[in-house]
SERO-4910 file (N, C-alpha, C, O; in steps of 0.05 Angstrom, whole numbers):
BEGIN
 pado doro    nc1    nc2    nc3   cac1   cac2   cac3    cc1    cc2    cc3    oc1    oc2    oc3
  Met    A   1353    140   2840   1380    138   2839   1382    122   2812   1399    127   2795
  Asn    A   1365    104   2809   1365     85   2782   1360    104   2759   1373    103   2738
  Phe    A   1343    121   2764   1336    140   2740   1357    160   2731   1361    166   2707
  Lys    A   1371    169   2751   1392    187   2742   1414    170   2733   1429    182   2718
  Phe    A   1421    145   2737   1442    129   2728   1436    125   2698   1454    126   2681
  Cys    A   1411    119   2692   1402    111   2666   1402    135   2648   1407    131   2624
  Ala    A   1397    160   2658   1399    183   2641   1425    189   2634   1430    199   2612
  Phe    A   1447    185   2653   1473    189   2647   1484    172   2624   1496    182   2605
  Ile    A   1479    144   2628   1489    129   2607   1477    136   2579   1491    137   2559
  Phe    A   1449    143   2577   1438    152   2551   1452    174   2539   1456    174   2515
  Ser    A   1461    194   2554   1472    219   2544   1499    213   2534   1508    226   2515
  Ile    A   1514    194   2547   1541    186   2537   1536    173   2510   1547    183   2490
  Leu    A   1520    153   2508   1520    139   2482   1508    157   2461   1514    153   2438
  Phe    A   1493    177   2466   1486    198   2443   1506    214   2435   1508    220   2411
  Ser    A   1524    222   2452   1548    240   2443   1567    223   2429   1579    234   2411
  Val    A   1573    197   2434   1590    180   2420   1580    175   2391   1596    178   2372
  Gly    A   1557    169   2388   1544    164   2364   1546    189   2344   1551    186   2320
  Ser    A   1543    214   2356   1543    238   2339   1572    241   2330   1577    246   2306
  Met    A   1591    239   2347   1617    245   2337   1627    222   2317   1644    227   2300
  Ala    A   1617    198   2320   1625    176   2298   1611    179   2273   1618    166   2253
  Gln    A   1591    198   2273   1574    199   2246   1592    209   2222   1605    230   2225
  Val    A   1592    196   2198   1607    208   2176   1593    229   2158   1571    222   2150
  Pro    A   1602    252   2151   1588    271   2137   1577    261   2108   1591    246   2094
  Leu    A   1551    271   2101   1540    261   2076   1552    277   2052   1551    267   2029
  Phe    A   1563    298   2055   1573    315   2029   1602    321   2033   1611    327   2055
  Asp    A   1616    320   2010   1644    328   2010   1650    354   2015   1672    360   2024
  Asp    A   1630    373   2009   1636    402   2015   1613    412   2029   1594    397   2034
  Asp    A   1613    439   2035   1595    451   2054   1567    454   2038   1546    452   2050
  Thr    A   1567    457   2011   1544    464   1997   1533    437   1987   1547    424   1972
  Pro    A   1508    428   1993   1500    403   1986   1491    403   1955   1480    423   1945
  Asn    A   1495    380   1942   1490    378   1916   1461    369   1908   1457    349   1895
  Leu    A   1443    386   1915   1413    380   1914   1398    401   1899   1408    423   1897
  Gly    A   1373    395   1888   1356    416   1875   1369    431   1852   1387    421   1839
  Arg    A   1359    456   1849   1369    472   1828   1398    479   1830   1409    485   1809
  Gln    A   1412    479   1853   1438    485   1855   1458    461   1849   1482    464   1849
  Ala    A   1445    439   1844   1461    414   1841   1476    417   1815   1466    429   1796
  Lys    A   1502    405   1813   1515    403   1791   1512    379   1776   1515    358   1788
  Pro    A   1506    377   1751   1499    351   1737   1524    336   1733   1546    346   1729
  Lys    A   1519    307   1737   1542    288   1734   1547    284   1703   1528    284   1688
  Asp    A   1570    280   1696   1575    274   1666   1578    246   1663   1577    238   1640
  Lys    A   1581    230   1683   1585    200   1680   1578    188   1707   1578    200   1729
  Ile    A   1572    161   1702   1568    143   1727   1583    118   1725   1590    109   1703
  Tyr    A   1589    109   1747   1603     82   1749   1584     59   1751   1566     60   1767
  Leu    A   1589     39   1734   1569     16   1739   1581     -9   1752   1567    -30   1756
  Thr    A   1606     -7   1757   1622    -31   1769   1634    -24   1795   1642     -1   1800
  Pro    A   1635    -43   1812   1649    -36   1839   1680    -35   1835   1691    -40   1814
  Asp    A   1692    -27   1859   1721    -20   1853   1737    -43   1845   1756    -42   1830
  Glu    A   1728    -67   1857   1746    -92   1850   1746   -100   1819   1762   -116   1811
  Leu    A   1728    -87   1805   1725    -97   1775   1735    -74   1759   1736    -52   1769
  Pro    A   1744    -78   1732   1751    -55   1716   1726    -35   1715   1703    -41   1719
  Asp    A   1735    -10   1708   1714     12   1705   1700      9   1681   1712      7   1659
  Val    A   1670     10   1684   1654     14   1661   1638     38   1666   1625     40   1686
  Thr    A   1640     57   1648   1625     82   1653   1608     89   1631   1612     80   1608
  Val    A   1588    105   1638   1569    113   1613   1569    143   1616   1566    154   1638
  Ser    A   1571    157   1590   1572    185   1593   1545    195   1590   1529    184   1575
  Leu    A   1538    219   1605   1512    229   1608   1510    254   1593   1488    266   1594
  Asp    A   1531    265   1577   1529    287   1561   1517    278   1532   1529    263   1516
  Asn    A   1494    289   1527   1477    284   1502   1493    297   1478   1487    290   1455
  Thr    A   1509    314   1482   1521    328   1459   1547    311   1449   1555    313   1426
  Gln    A   1556    296   1464   1581    276   1457   1570    250   1447   1548    242   1455
  Lys    A   1583    238   1430   1577    211   1416   1581    191   1440   1600    191   1455
  Gln    A   1561    175   1442   1562    155   1464   1580    130   1454   1579    122   1431
  Thr    A   1593    121   1473   1612     97   1467   1596     73   1476   1586     70   1499
  Pro    A   1593     56   1457   1578     32   1465   1591     15   1487   1616     14   1489
  Leu    A   1576      2   1502   1587    -16   1524   1597    -41   1512   1587    -51   1492
  Pro    A   1618    -51   1525   1627    -75   1516   1607   -100   1516   1597   -109   1536
  Arg    A   1604   -109   1491   1580   -133   1488   1593   -154   1479   1617   -154   1473
  Ser    A   1576   -178   1478   1588   -204   1464   1593   -198   1432   1584   -179   1419
  Asn    A   1609   -218   1424   1614   -214   1397   1589   -227   1379   1587   -226   1355
  Lys    A   1572   -239   1396   1549   -249   1379   1530   -231   1370   1516   -235   1351
  Leu    A   1529   -208   1384   1509   -185   1380   1520   -163   1367   1539   -151   1378
  Ala    A   1509   -154   1342   1519   -131   1328   1508   -106   1342   1487   -105   1354
  Pro    A   1525    -86   1338   1518    -58   1351   1495    -50   1336   1493    -55   1312
  Lys    A   1475    -34   1351   1451    -23   1342   1455      5   1334   1471     20   1346
  Thr    A   1439     13   1311   1443     39   1305   1426     57   1315   1405     48   1323
  Gln    A   1431     83   1319   1413    103   1334   1386    107   1320   1384    109   1295
  Lys    A   1365    107   1339   1337    108   1328   1330    137   1323   1340    155   1336
  Gln    A   1311    140   1301   1300    164   1295   1279    174   1318   1265    157   1329
  Thr    A   1277    198   1325   1256    206   1341   1233    213   1329   1234    217   1304
  Arg    A   1209    215   1340   1183    220   1328   1184    246   1311   1174    248   1289
  Ser    A   1198    268   1323   1199    294   1310   1213    292   1283   1206    305   1264
  Asp    A   1234    275   1283   1249    272   1258   1231    259   1235   1230    267   1212
  Ile    A   1217    239   1246   1199    225   1226   1177    243   1215   1171    244   1191
  Ala    A   1163    257   1234   1144    276   1228   1150    296   1207   1134    302   1189
  Val    A   1176    307   1210   1188    325   1194   1190    314   1163   1184    327   1143
  Glu    A   1201    289   1164   1204    274   1138   1179    272   1125   1177    280   1101
  Tyr    A   1157    262   1139   1131    259   1125   1120    284   1115   1107    284   1095
  Arg    A   1124    305   1128   1112    332   1120   1128    342   1096   1117    353   1078
  Leu    A   1154    337   1096   1167    344   1070   1160    330   1045   1160    339   1023
  Ser    A   1155    304   1052   1146    286   1029   1122    292   1019   1118    292    995
  Asp    A   1101    300   1037   1072    306   1031   1072    335   1014   1058    338    995
  Glu    A   1090    353   1023   1091    379   1008   1102    371    983   1091    383    964
  Lys    A   1120    356    978   1130    351    953   1112    337    936   1111    344    912
  Ser    A   1098    317    944   1077    303    930   1054    325    922   1045    325    899
  Asn    A   1046    340    938   1025    360    933   1034    378    911   1019    384    893
  Glu    A   1058    387    912   1067    403    892   1071    395    863   1070    409    843
  Met    A   1076    364    864   1079    352    838   1047    347    826   1040    349    802
  Ser    A   1029    341    847   1003    336    835    990    363    826    974    363    808
  Arg    A    998    385    839    989    413    828    996    416    799    980    422    781
  Gln    A   1022    413    796   1036    417    773   1024    400    749   1021    409    727
  Leu    A   1018    374    755   1005    354    737    979    363    726    973    363    702
  Asn    A    961    372    748    936    380    743    935    408    725    917    413    709
  Glu    A    956    423    728    955    447    712    963    441    682    956    454    662
  Glu    A    979    421    680    989    411    654    965    398    639    963    400    615
  Ile    A    947    382    655    925    368    643    903    385    635    889    379    615
  Gln    A    898    409    651    878    427    646    885    445    621    868    453    605
  Lys    A    911    450    620    919    466    596    919    449    570    913    460    549
  Tyr    A    924    423    573    921    408    548    893    406    541    889    409    517
  Gln    A    875    400    555    848    398    551    834    423    540    817    421    523
  Ala    A    843    446    550    834    472    537    843    478    512    829    490    496
  Glu    A    868    469    506    880    475    478    865    451    461    858    457    438
  Arg    A    860    430    467    847    411    451    818    418    446    811    417    422
  Ala    A    802    427    465    774    437    460    774    460    440    757    461    423
  Lys    A    794    479    442    794    502    427    799    490    395    785    497    377
  Ala    A    819    473    392    826    464    366    801    450    356    794    454    333
  Glu    A    787    434    370    763    420    359    740    441    352    728    438    331
  Ala    A    736    461    369    715    481    361    724    495    332    708    498    314
  Glu    A    749    503    330    756    518    308    752    496    285    744    505    263
  Lys    A    757    472    286    757    452    266    726    451    258    719    451    235
  Ala    A    710    449    277    680    444    271    670    469    258    652    466    241
  Gln    A    677    493    263    670    518    251    677    520    221    662    530    204
  Thr    A    702    509    214    711    510    188    697    488    170    696    493    146
  Lys    A    687    466    180    677    443    165    645    448    163    634    445    142
  Gln    A    632    455    185    604    456    184    594    485    181    601    502    197
  Pro    A    576    490    161    565    518    157    543    522    180    531    503    191
  Glu    A    541    548    185    523    555    206    492    549    197    485    554    174
  Thr    A    476    538    214    447    532    207    429    546    226    436    551    250
  Lys    A    406    554    218    389    570    233    374    550    251    370    527    245
  Gln    A    367    561    277    353    545    295    324    542    285    313    562    275
  Pro    A    311    519    287    285    517    280    264    529    295    267    526    319
  Ala    A    244    542    287    225    554    304    211    537    324    205    513    318
  Lys    A    207    548    348    195    530    368    166    526    364    151    545    360
  Thr    A    158    499    365    130    489    359    117    487    387    130    482    408
  Glu    A     91    490    387     75    487    410     72    457    419     72    439    402
  Ala    A     71    452    442     69    424    455     41    414    442     21    428    439
  Pro    A     44    387    435     20    375    426     -1    372    448      3    365    472
  Lys    A    -24    377    438    -49    377    460    -61    350    456    -58    337    435
  Met    A    -76    343    480    -89    315    481   -113    320    465   -127    339    469
  Pro    A   -118    298    445   -143    302    427   -165    293    443   -164    275    459
  Thr    A   -188    307    437   -213    305    451   -227    279    442   -245    269    455
  Ser    A   -219    269    419   -231    246    407   -208    228    398   -188    237    387
  Leu    A   -212    199    404   -191    179    393   -193    178    363   -174    171    349
  Glu    A   -216    187    353   -219    182    323   -197    197    306   -190    189    284
  Lys    A   -187    220    319   -167    232    305   -138    218    308   -119    225    294
  Leu    A   -137    201    325   -113    183    327   -113    159    312    -94    151    298
  Phe    A   -136    145    313   -140    117    300   -159    118    277   -168     96    268
  Gly    A   -165    138    267   -183    139    242   -212    136    249   -221    141    272
  Gln    A   -225    127    229   -254    124    229   -264    102    250   -253     79    248
  Met    A   -281    106    267   -289     87    286   -319     82    281   -333     96    268
  His    A   -329     58    296   -359     52    295   -372     76    309   -364     88    328
  Asp    A   -396     80    295   -415     97    311   -437     81    325   -457     71    313
  Val    A   -432     81    351   -446     61    369   -475     71    369   -491     54    377
  His    A   -484     96    362   -511    104    363   -528     87    344   -552     85    348
  Leu    A   -514     75    324   -531     60    303   -534     29    315   -547     12    303
  Phe    A   -521     25    336   -523     -3    348   -545     -7    367   -552     10    383
  Asp    A   -556    -31    367   -578    -36    389   -572    -63    403   -556    -79    393
  Val    A   -584    -67    423   -582    -93    439   -611   -105    445   -625    -96    463
  Ser    A   -617   -125    429   -644   -133    430   -663   -111    421   -684   -107    434
  Gly    A   -656    -96    400   -673    -73    394   -674    -48    408   -686    -28    399
  Ile    A   -660    -46    430   -660    -24    448   -635     -5    438   -614    -16    434
  Glu    A   -637     20    433   -612     35    425   -609     58    445   -627     62    462
  Leu    A   -587     72    443   -584     96    458   -602    119    447   -607    122    423
  Gly    A   -610    135    468   -626    158    460   -657    152    458   -673    169    451
  Met    A   -665    127    466   -693    120    466   -704    131    493   -690    133    513
  Thr    A   -730    137    491   -747    144    514   -756    120    531   -758     98    520
  Pro    A   -763    123    556   -774     97    571   -795     82    558   -796     57    557
  Asp    A   -817    101    546   -836     87    530   -829     69    508   -840     47    505
  Glu    A   -811     78    494   -800     65    472   -785     40    479   -787     19    466
  Val    A   -770     42    500   -754     20    510   -773     -1    521   -767    -24    517
  Ala    A   -795      7    534   -815    -10    547   -829    -26    525   -832    -51    527
  Glu    A   -838    -12    502   -849    -25    479   -835    -45    465   -846    -66    459
  Ile    A   -808    -39    459   -790    -56    445   -786    -81    463   -789   -103    453
  Ala    A   -779    -78    489   -773    -98    509   -795   -120    506   -791   -145    503
  Thr    A   -820   -108    508   -844   -127    509   -848   -141    482   -857   -164    482
  Asp    A   -841   -130    460   -839   -144    433   -822   -164    432   -828   -185    420
  Asn    A   -799   -162    444   -776   -182    445   -778   -202    469   -758   -213    478
  Asp    A   -803   -206    480   -811   -223    501   -793   -220    526   -786   -239    540
  Tyr    A   -785   -195    531   -776   -188    559   -798   -179    577   -817   -166    569
  Val    A   -792   -186    601   -813   -179    621   -802   -154    639   -781   -158    651
  Ile    A   -813   -134    640   -803   -112    658   -807   -116    686   -829   -116    696
  Thr    A   -785   -120    700   -787   -129    731   -785   -106    747   -796   -106    769
  Arg    A   -773    -85    740   -769    -61    758   -768    -35    745   -754    -34    725
  Val    A   -780    -13    753   -779     15    744   -771     30    767   -783     27    788
  Glu    A   -751     48    765   -742     68    786   -744     94    775   -740     99    751
  His    A   -751    112    794   -757    141    786   -732    157    802   -721    148    821
  Gly    A   -726    179    792   -706    195    803   -711    226    802   -724    237    784
  Ile    A   -700    240    821   -701    269    822   -673    280    821   -656    269    835
  Pro    A   -666    301    804   -641    312    805   -630    318    834   -646    330    849
  Leu    A   -606    313    843   -599    312    867   -598    340    879   -605    342    903
  His    A   -591    361    864   -593    388    872   -622    397    882   -625    412    902
  Arg    A   -643    389    867   -670    393    872   -678    375    898   -693    385    915
  Thr    A   -668    352    900   -676    334    924   -669    349    948   -685    350    967
  Ser    A   -645    361    950   -638    375    974   -654    400    980   -659    407   1003
  Phe    A   -663    415    958   -677    438    960   -706    431    969   -717    445    986
  Tyr    A   -718    409    960   -745    403    967   -747    393    997   -766    398   1012
  Glu    A   -725    376   1005   -727    367   1034   -724    392   1052   -734    392   1074
  His    A   -709    414   1041   -704    436   1059   -732    452   1065   -738    463   1086
  Asn    A   -748    452   1040   -776    464   1043   -793    448   1060   -809    459   1076
  Cys    A   -791    420   1057   -809    403   1075   -805    405   1103   -824    405   1118
  Arg    A   -780    406   1113   -774    409   1142   -783    439   1152   -794    444   1174
  Asn    A   -777    457   1134   -787    484   1143   -817    487   1146   -828    504   1160
  Ala    A   -831    468   1132   -861    466   1134   -869    453   1160   -893    453   1167
  Gly    A   -851    441   1175   -857    427   1200   -860    397   1196   -871    384   1214
  Leu    A   -851    387   1176   -852    358   1171   -825    345   1183   -803    355   1181
  His    A   -830    320   1193   -807    308   1209   -807    278   1205   -786    266   1210
  Arg    A   -827    264   1198   -828    237   1193   -816    230   1166   -822    244   1146
  Val    A   -800    211   1164   -784    204   1138   -803    196   1116   -797    205   1094
  Glu    A   -823    183   1119   -845    175   1097   -859    199   1088   -864    201   1064
  Val    A   -866    219   1106   -882    243   1099   -861    260   1082   -868    269   1060
  Ile    A   -838    265   1093   -820    281   1079   -813    269   1048   -812    284   1029
  Lys    A   -810    243   1048   -808    229   1021   -829    237   1001   -824    245    978
  Asp    A   -857    235   1012   -879    242    996   -879    269    988   -888    276    966
  Cys    A   -870    287   1006   -869    315   1001   -847    322    981   -849    342    966
  Ile    A   -828    308    980   -806    316    960   -815    307    931   -809    320    912
  Ile    A   -829    285    929   -839    274    905   -861    291    894   -862    295    870
  Asp    A   -878    302    910   -901    317    901   -888    344    890   -895    354    868
  Gln    A   -868    356    905   -855    381    892   -843    377    867   -846    394    849
  Ala    A   -828    353    864   -813    345    838   -834    341    816   -829    349    794
  Lys    A   -859    329    823   -876    325    801   -890    354    793   -896    360    770
  Asp    A   -893    369    813   -904    397    806   -883    410    788   -891    420    767
  Asp    A   -857    410    794   -837    423    775   -831    409    751   -816    418    735
  Glu    A   -844    385    748   -837    368    723   -808    357    722   -796    354    700
  Val    A   -798    352    744   -769    341    744   -770    314    755   -749    305    764
  Tyr    A   -791    300    756   -795    272    769   -791    256    741   -804    261    721
  Tyr    A   -773    237    741   -769    223    716   -763    192    723   -758    184    745
  Ile    A   -764    176    699   -757    149    702   -727    148    701   -716    156    680
  Ser    A   -713    138    720   -683    137    719   -672    109    710   -651    109    699
  Ser    A   -686     88    715   -677     60    710   -699     41    704   -720     44    715
  Met    A   -696     22    685   -716      2    677   -702    -27    675   -684    -30    658
  Thr    A   -708    -47    691   -696    -71    689   -718    -89    677   -742    -87    683
  Met    A   -706   -108    659   -723   -129    646   -710   -154    646   -686   -156    651
  Ala    A   -725   -175    639   -711   -205    641   -725   -222    622   -749   -217    617
  Lys    A   -713   -242    610   -722   -262    594   -714   -291    606   -694   -303    598
  Pro    A   -731   -299    623   -723   -323    639   -717   -349    621   -701   -367    629
  Ala    A   -730   -351    597   -725   -373    581   -697   -377    572   -688   -399    569
  Thr    A   -684   -355    568   -657   -354    555   -636   -340    575   -614   -332    567
  Ala    A   -644   -339    603   -627   -327    622   -613   -301    614   -590   -295    620
  Glu    A   -629   -285    602   -618   -257    593   -634   -235    611   -658   -236    616
  Tyr    A   -615   -215    619   -625   -194    634   -615   -167    621   -594   -166    609
  Met    A   -632   -146    625   -623   -120    614   -629    -98    636   -648   -101    651
  Gln    A   -613    -77    636   -620    -55    651   -612    -30    635   -590    -28    625
  Val    A   -631    -11    634   -630     13    617   -628     39    640   -644     41    658
  Leu    A   -610     56    637   -608     79    652   -615    103    634   -607    106    611
  Phe    A   -633    121    648   -642    146    630   -632    173    645   -626    175    669
  Ser    A   -631    191    626   -622    219    636   -645    231    648   -666    218    651
  Thr    A   -641    257    658   -665    274    670   -680    287    647   -674    282    624
  His    A   -699    302    653   -716    314    635   -700    339    620   -707    349    599
  Ala    A   -679    349    635   -662    370    623   -650    361    597   -645    378    580
  Thr    A   -644    334    593   -634    320    569   -654    304    556   -646    285    542
  Asp    A   -683    310    558   -704    294    546   -709    265    555   -724    251    542
  Asn    A   -697    257    578   -702    233    594   -698    212    573   -717    199    565
  Val    A   -674    208    563   -668    186    541   -649    168    554   -637    174    576
  Ala    A   -645    142    540   -627    122    550   -602    130    542   -598    138    519
  Tyr    A   -581    129    564   -554    136    559   -538    114    565   -514    115    558
  Lys    A   -548     91    577   -530     69    585   -547     43    585   -568     42    599
  Ile    A   -539     22    572   -552     -5    569   -532    -27    578   -509    -28    569
  Phe    A   -543    -46    599   -529    -65    607   -542    -92    596   -567    -94    598
  Tyr    A   -528   -111    586   -538   -136    577   -522   -156    592   -498   -151    597
  Glu    A   -535   -179    601   -524   -199    614   -536   -225    606   -561   -227    607
  Asn    A   -520   -247    599   -529   -273    595   -515   -295    611   -491   -301    606
  Lys    A   -528   -305    630   -514   -322    648   -512   -356    635   -530   -368    623
  Gly    A   -489   -363    640   -486   -391    629   -495   -413    650   -502   -406    672
  Asp    A   -494   -437    641   -502   -458    659   -484   -466    681   -462   -476    676
  Asn    A   -492   -460    704   -470   -466    725   -470   -496    735   -454   -503    753
  Ser    A   -487   -513    725   -489   -542    730   -468   -557    713   -464   -580    718
  Leu    A   -456   -545    696   -438   -558    678   -408   -563    692   -396   -543    701
  Asn    A   -399   -585    694   -374   -590    708   -350   -590    682   -355   -580    660
  Phe    A   -328   -601    687   -305   -600    668   -302   -627    654   -280   -634    646
  Thr    A   -323   -641    651   -319   -668    637   -315   -657    606   -318   -633    599
  Arg    A   -309   -677    590   -306   -672    562   -329   -662    549   -327   -643    533
  Arg    A   -351   -674    556   -376   -667    542   -385   -637    549   -393   -621    532
  Asn    A   -383   -633    575   -391   -605    584   -372   -584    575   -380   -562    569
  Leu    A   -347   -593    573   -327   -572    562   -332   -567    533   -327   -545    524
  Ala    A   -343   -585    518   -349   -580    490   -374   -561    492   -374   -542    476
  Lys    A   -395   -563    508   -416   -546    510   -407   -518    515   -416   -499    501
  Lys    A   -388   -515    534   -379   -488    541   -364   -472    518   -366   -448    514
  Val    A   -349   -490    502   -337   -478    478   -355   -471    457   -351   -452    444
  Arg    A   -376   -488    453   -397   -480    432   -411   -453    440   -416   -435    424
  Arg    A   -416   -450    468   -429   -425    478   -412   -402    474   -422   -381    467
  Arg    A   -385   -406    478   -364   -384    475   -364   -376    444   -365   -352    438
  Asp    A   -362   -393    428   -358   -389    398   -385   -377    388   -384   -360    371
  Ala    A   -406   -385    399   -433   -375    389   -437   -345    396   -448   -329    380
  Phe    A   -427   -337    418   -429   -310    431   -411   -294    412   -421   -275    400
  Trp    A   -387   -299    409   -368   -281    395   -372   -281    365   -364   -262    351
  Asn    A   -385   -302    355   -392   -303    323   -418   -284    320   -423   -272    299
  Met    A   -432   -284    340   -457   -265    337   -448   -239    337   -456   -223    320
  Met    A   -430   -233    357   -420   -203    362   -408   -191    337   -412   -169    327
  Tyr    A   -391   -211    326   -377   -200    300   -396   -198    275   -393   -180    258
  Glu    A   -416   -217    275   -434   -214    252   -451   -191    257   -457   -177    237
  Thr    A   -459   -185    280   -478   -162    282   -466   -135    282   -477   -117    269
  Tyr    A   -443   -130    298   -431   -106    299   -403   -103    285   -390    -81    287
  Gly    A   -394   -124    272   -368   -123    260   -344   -128    279   -348   -136    302
  Tyr    A   -319   -124    271   -297   -127    288   -291   -103    306   -292    -80    296
  Pro    A   -284   -106    330   -279    -84    347   -258    -65    337   -240    -72    322
  Asp    A   -262    -39    347   -237    -20    341   -214    -24    358   -192    -17    350
  Asp    A   -217    -36    382   -196    -42    403   -199    -69    406   -217    -76    421
  Lys    A   -181    -90    393   -183   -115    393   -174   -129    423   -181   -151    431
  Glu    A   -157   -111    435   -148   -123    461   -169   -119    482   -173   -137    498
  Leu    A   -182    -95    484   -204    -90    501   -230    -96    493   -249    -95    508
  Leu    A   -233   -104    467   -257   -110    452   -278    -87    458   -298    -90    472
  Ile    A   -270    -64    446   -285    -38    447   -293    -30    420   -276    -30    402
  Trp    A   -318    -23    414   -327    -13    390   -332     19    397   -342     27    419
  Gly    A   -325     36    378   -329     66    382   -308     78    401   -288     66    408
  Asp    A   -314    101    408   -296    118    421   -304    119    452   -325    128    460
  Pro    A   -284    107    470   -291    104    496   -292    129    513   -301    129    536
  Gln    A   -282    152    501   -287    179    512   -313    192    505   -319    212    518
  Lys    A   -329    182    487   -352    195    481   -374    173    481   -388    172    502
  Ala    A   -378    158    462   -397    137    460   -385    110    451   -371    109    430
  Tyr    A   -389     86    466   -376     65    457   -392     38    469   -412     40    484
  Met    A   -380     15    459   -397     -9    465   -373    -31    472   -353    -32    457
  Gln    A   -374    -45    492   -353    -64    503   -366    -89    510   -387    -90    523
  Ala    A   -354   -110    501   -365   -138    508   -344   -155    519   -320   -154    511
  Arg    A   -352   -171    537   -335   -191    549   -350   -219    558   -374   -221    559
  Met    A   -332   -239    563   -342   -263    572   -323   -275    595   -299   -277    593
  Gln    A   -335   -280    615   -317   -288    638   -331   -307    657   -355   -309    658
  Gly    A   -312   -320    673   -321   -342    690   -321   -367    678   -320   -370    653
  Ser    A   -322   -386    696   -324   -416    685   -350   -424    671   -350   -443    655
  Asn    A   -372   -409    677   -395   -410    666   -396   -397    638   -414   -404    623
  Tyr    A   -378   -380    630   -377   -365    607   -403   -346    605   -420   -347    587
  Asn    A   -403   -328    628   -424   -308    627   -418   -288    607   -394   -284    603
  Ala    A   -435   -276    595   -432   -257    574   -444   -231    581   -466   -229    592
  Tyr    A   -430   -212    575   -437   -183    583   -431   -165    558   -413   -170    542
  Ile    A   -450   -144    557   -450   -122    537   -455    -97    551   -473    -98    568
  Val    A   -441    -74    547   -445    -48    556   -445    -27    533   -425    -24    520
  Leu    A   -467    -14    530   -471      5    508   -475     32    524   -494     33    540
  Glu    A   -459     53    520   -461     78    534   -453    101    518   -434    100    502
  Asp    A   -467    123    523   -462    151    513   -456    169    537   -472    175    554
  Lys    A   -430    176    534   -420    191    561   -428    223    557   -425    237    577
  Glu    A   -437    232    535   -441    260    532   -469    268    542   -474    292    548
  Ile    A   -487    246    543   -514    256    549   -514    263    579   -528    283    585
  Pro    A   -503    252    599   -503    259    627   -488    285    631   -491    298    652
  Asp    A   -472    293    613   -457    319    615   -477    342    614   -472    363    625
  Gly    A   -499    340    600   -519    361    597   -533    360    623   -541    382    631
  Asp    A   -537    340    637   -552    342    662   -536    357    683   -547    373    699
  Tyr    A   -508    352    683   -491    367    702   -492    399    698   -493    416    716
  Gln    A   -492    404    671   -492    434    663   -519    445    671   -520    468    681
  Asp    A   -539    430    667   -566    443    677   -568    448    706   -578    468    715
  Ala    A   -557    428    722   -561    433    750   -542    454    758   -547    467    779
  Asp    A   -519    460    744   -503    482    752   -516    507    748   -513    525    765
  Glu    A   -531    510    724   -545    533    719   -568    539    736   -574    563    741
  Gln    A   -583    519    748   -604    523    764   -600    528    793   -619    532    808
  Lys    A   -575    528    801   -568    537    828   -577    563    836   -588    566    858
  Gly    A   -574    580    820   -583    610    823   -614    612    825   -624    633    834
  Asp    A   -628    592    818   -657    596    818   -669    583    843   -693    587    847
  Leu    A   -655    569    859   -663    553    882   -656    572    909   -632    576    914
  His    A   -674    582    922   -671    598    943   -675    589    967   -699    587    974
  Tyr    A   -657    581    985   -661    567   1012   -668    591   1033   -657    613   1033
  Arg    A   -686    585   1049   -694    605   1073   -678    599   1098   -679    576   1108
  His    A   -664    618   1108   -646    615   1131   -661    626   1153   -683    637   1149
  Thr    A   -648    625   1177   -660    631   1203   -646    657   1215   -647    661   1239
  Phe    A   -634    673   1199   -618    696   1209   -638    718   1202   -646    722   1179
  Thr    A   -647    735   1226   -665    758   1225   -651    783   1236   -664    803   1241
  Phe    A   -627    782   1240   -616    806   1253   -611    829   1234   -607    852   1243
  Gly    A   -611    825   1208   -606    847   1190   -629    848   1169   -650    834   1170
  Thr    A   -623    868   1149   -642    869   1128   -643    845   1109   -623    839   1096
  Pro    A   -665    833   1106   -664    810   1086   -659    818   1058   -669    839   1049
  Ser    A   -645    801   1042   -639    807   1015   -663    800    998   -683    789   1007
  Asp    A   -661    808    973   -684    802    955   -688    772    948   -710    763    943
  Glu    A   -662    756    948   -664    730    943   -678    715    966   -688    693    961
  Asp    A   -678    725    990   -692    709   1010   -723    710   1008   -736    697   1024
***
């Protein structure tokens, strides 16, 4: 019973609320979506106050809202598209002006160059081009550049000259109170390799035995020669070493080293410095008196350093003195002889799969 009574009351209230509801739109067609009609103005003030409206039509000029007298009305702003158009027009105008200016400058420069060329042709007569000359070649001797030089083949160091044989050097060294301290022998390198090859093929393996085998073959072929001789004079602290060429160039001296060591016990007191200065002056005075003044005063070189020369120097706190006398052309003959003998040396190989050649 209570349930039926509650349902009856609820239906009455629902019907009364529906009849009292106010319609949302003035007409049957709602003003929504694409069918909506746009408003041309809106009201900003309630009914109790004077009307203040804003026009929504962009084609009409907007009327400014009433403002205080303290603020001045603002001008209409430019849009981005308007500004972009103005910049584009200004850029096109400036580019056109730059192009015209460049054309005028190029035209002026061409006319001026033409006028200068015509002027030069009228003033200067035509001249023939000089014939091309060959590029200068590097001279083979410094004598052609600097004139006459010393002939160091006429020089000697303690009586020893370039081109002397080992016997001559030993005799002169002994006469000048030098003691021969060491004599070294040599074999041309290309023959040393060939002799070692033969010794190993003969079944020799010990180093001492192979060395003796190489020397024996060199002596048989007469290519075993004295390559170096060292001598000393202890009383005056003088030392010399002479290098000799092979038998292909008559086994003669082609390089001479001289060394005279100073007293290393002298310190830097006034008395000892005076001794060192006297030693220095004595060395250079003897050099100039014996050989004359050098051809190269900066490097202290006599003769042609590309062929045959002599060089002297003094260095160190002890004022050690050094002299080098050398002929560079003598060893060149040894190299040429070694190159010519390559074809005469036949190595035995271990290949037996084919027909052996006559050289084998």
